[in-house]
C-alpha positions, 0 to 999 in steps of 0.5 A: 049228398050226391055230387054235382055233376061237372058241367062242360059248357059248349064254346062258341065258335071264335071268329077273327081277322088278320090284317097284314100291312106289307112293306112297299113292294113286298105285296107278292111275298107277303101273299105267297107265305100266307098261302103256304101257311094257309096250306097247313093250317086248314088241316089243324084240329078245329080250323072252320075257316082260314082263307085270304078274303082281302089282298091288295097292294097295301093291306091283306086280310086273312079271316078265320074261324075256329071251333074253340078258344082252345083250338085258336090258342094251340093255332097260336102256339103252333108251327105254321104261325111261328113259321108264318111269323118268321117269314113275315118279319122283314116284310110288314110295315106294322105288327099283324093286327088281330080282330075279333070279330 
C-alpha cells in the first residue's frame, strides 16, 4: 500500500495588538522604547506589520501581523522582545495586554 503523503497545512496570518499603559509621565520613554523595538522587529522573518497605531498619554497600541504562528512564536522568544520588556519593566502601569484580532 502506498504511504499517504504528509500534508502541511498553510498557516493563516496572525493579527494581534499589544496594548501598553504607561505610568504617569512615562509616555515618551515608552514610545521611544517601542520605536527602537519596531526598527528591529520589522526585519524579523515572517513580520508583515509591526507598527504603532495609537499613541496617547494613557495608552499605546502596537498592531502586529505575522505570516504564521511559528514566526510569532520565534518573535516572542527573540532578543528584540526581551530587550523591550527589560526597557519597559519600570515604565508600565500594568502588564502588556496581547489581543488576537
